[in-house]
C-alpha positions, -999 to 999 in steps of 0.1 A, spaced: 331 862 -230 314 829 -223 279 822 -237 250 819 -213 239 784 -206 210 766 -222 175 773 -209 156 750 -185 134 729 -207 120 705 -181 113 707 -144 107 679 -119 83 690 -92 78 673 -59 53 688 -34 56 726 -39 92 726 -49 111 722 -81 134 693 -72 154 690 -104 158 710 -136 169 698 -171 185 724 -193 190 718 -230 184 729 -266 158 723 -293 159 729 -330 130 725 -354 139 730 -390 126 724 -426 145 706 -454 161 739 -465 175 744 -430 152 772 -420 147 771 -383 111 772 -372 122 770 -336 156 776 -321 159 773 -283 193 772 -267 226 767 -285 215 747 -316 249 753 -333 271 736 -308 281 702 -321 268 672 -301 270 635 -305 236 622 -317 244 587 -307 216 562 -315 191 589 -326 206 587 -361 202 549 -366 178 553 -395 204 575 -413 231 549 -405 209 522 -420 205 540 -454 236 524 -470 220 491 -462 192 500 -487 211 522 -511 238 496 -516 213 471 -528 219 448 -498 183 450 -485 170 438 -519 197 412 -524 190 396 -490 152 402 -493 149 420 -460 114 423 -446 100 454 -430 107 439 -396 143 434 -404 147 469 -418 130 483 -386 154 464 -363 183 477 -383 171 512 -371 164 501 -336 175 506 -300 156 475 -291 146 460 -257 162 426 -262 129 407 -261 126 375 -282 109 394 -310 139 416 -314 166 389 -310 148 367 -336 146 395 -361 183 402 -357 191 366 -362 170 365 -393 188 395 -407 222 379 -399 212 346 -414 201 361 -447 237 375 -450 250 340 -441 265 354 -408 260 346 -372 262 363 -338 299 358 -335 303 386 -361 286 413 -339 311 438 -326 286 457 -304 295 440 -271 269 426 -246 247 442 -220 216 430 -201 184 435 -221 165 467 -216 134 445 -211 130 434 -175 111 403 -187 140 394 -211 165 399 -184 146 378 -160 143 350 -186 181 350 -189 186 349 -152 162 320 -148 181 301 -174 214 310 -156 226 326 -188 246 358 -194 236 383 -221 252 380 -255 260 407 -281 226 399 -298 209 413 -267 226 446 -271 201 472 -281 223 481 -311 226 446 -325 201 452 -353 221 482 -365 252 461 -364 235 433 -383 226 458 -410 261 471 -412 274 435 -416 249 427 -443 260 459 -462 297 448 -459 289 413 -472 269 425 -501 297 449 -511 322 420 -510 340 434 -480 352 415 -450 327 414 -422 355 417 -397 364 452 -386 332 467 -400 329 489 -369 362 507 -374 360 544 -385 382 536 -416 360 507 -428 342 515 -461 308 509 -445 315 535 -418 329 558 -444 296 554 -464 276 561 -433 296 592 -425 290 605 -460 253 598 -457 251 617 -424 270 646 -440 248 647 -471 215 643 -452 223 671 -427 243 692 -452 272 697 -428 308 687 -428 318 661 -402 349 668 -382 370 636 -383 394 651 -358 366 648 -332 349 616 -340 338 597 -309 332 560 -303 297 550 -294 288 526 -267 284 499 -293 319 506 -307 309 523 -340 319 559 -348 296 587 -337 301 621 -354 294 654 -337 271 678 -355 249 707 -345 213 703 -335 202 726 -363 219 703 -389 203 672 -373 169 688 -374 174 696 -411 186 660 -418 154 646 -401 132 670 -421 148 656 -453 144 620 -440 107 624 -439 100 648 -467 127 633 -490 131 668 -503 164 674 -522 174 637 -522 185 616 -551 160 590 -563 180 561 -547 184 580 -514 148 591 -513 137 555 -518 160 544 -490 146 570 -467 110 560 -476 115 523 -471 132 527 -437 107 551 -423 78 530 -436 93 499 -421 95 515 -387 59 526 -390 49 491 -400 68 474 -371 70 500 -343 77 474 -316 109 464 -334 123 499 -331 122 500 -293 97 478 -274 64 477 -256 57 507 -233 87 526 -246 84 562 -259 95 556 -295 72 526 -300 43 545 -285 48 575 -309 55 553 -340 24 533 -333 0 561 -324 13 587 -349 21 564 -378 29 584 -410 29 617 -390 59 613 -367 90 592 -370 110 594 -337 143 580 -326 161 585 -293 198 582 -284 219 581 -253 228 612 -233 196 630 -237 193 632 -275 160 627 -294 152 634 -330 119 633 -350 108 637 -385 73 650 -394 67 639 -430 34 657 -434 48 690 -422 82 686 -438 99 694 -405 126 678 -384 132 681 -347 164 676 -326 166 678 -288 196 676 -265 193 676 -227 225 688 -211 226 664 -182 218 634 -205 186 623 -189 160 604 -210 131 617 -190 141 652 -200 144 646 -238 112 625 -240 92 651 -221 106 680 -242 99 662 -275 64 652 -263 57 689 -258 69 699 -292 49 671 -309 18 681 -290 20 716 -305 27 705 -341 5 675 -343 -31 676 -329 -33 638 -325 -1 638 -303 -18 652 -273 -41 622 -271 -14 596 -280 10 611 -255 -15 619 -228 3 600 -201 37 615 -210 23 650 -211 5 645 -178 38 637 -163 27 622 -130 53 607 -108 44 579 -84 63 563 -56 67 526 -50 33 523 -34 16 539 -64 10 573 -47 13 604 -68 42 624 -54 50 649 -81 51 657 -118 74 663 -147 66 695 -165 77 718 -193 99 747 -181 88 783 -186 114 788 -215 100 758 -234 64 769 -229 72 804 -242 90 790 -272 62 766 -280 37 795 -279 57 812 -307 59 779 -326 21 778 -328 22 805 -355 -10 813 -376 5 793 -405 9 762 -384 -25 766 -368 -40 768 -403 -21 737 -414 -33 718 -385 -69 730 -390 -68 719 -426 -59 683 -418 
């Protein structure tokens, strides 16, 4: 017998009609794996894509590479980034590569036009094509390359699933989320590195541990702390101006670390509450995962409602600037969030 589909988390309303619906699943867990919220199928393995870049960057610190190359907070942050390709991002990636005595030719992520319209326009005006360094994942790749160099490994082929750097990353993911990775179903991400399928519940647990550092070894806890603090210190390096992750990291510094990935995945760590959040939108839309995560953050963190006021308002405007609709939480999400606001959580929020 087939399982029922995931509930509708987000609705897009135009006029008086619901024009589109985004179904999905959400898990909120603590570092022991206890689910504070479970909505939809949170045990079905999904590819987290770029949402786990901070976990992928942990060997960069744990191996000693970050110290050996004296990486700054900005360089650690861009190693965790899905950046916009603006000059501030490109320069940070180049500095990271340079400290490992490498250049852009070593990047195996491929090229795409910058996410930033301004950066794309600048390339077009100069009659230039985008290079691998403009790829939103170039910082992550630079971090992987630096790890390989520090460990005395060839920087060529670092992206392959059988490379020791990727093996170390896989082990880190498995350890942090406390789940076995299925190597028979490893996927290849858009930037050519492996992406491992794991359940949302496990992802939420991993992000709870990332922020709380509960149950981690001394070296891993230090790596988690340094990477999260670097992203709080340099939020624009993690995404870019006017992008969701940068808005949250800047406005909710120390309270909410967030990282989005392709195909409707978004994760968050709430260090002060010891919780992790993992969201997956079935149709892969970013507007769905960002809205759903914003709703969860607004319930768990009092400051989030102000920081994310525009996202929670959800107004849609046409090309003339006229309001034509809104993006709103679906009934299933609203009902689940009402249960999430338990007396314990209300007391915790009132005490802060």
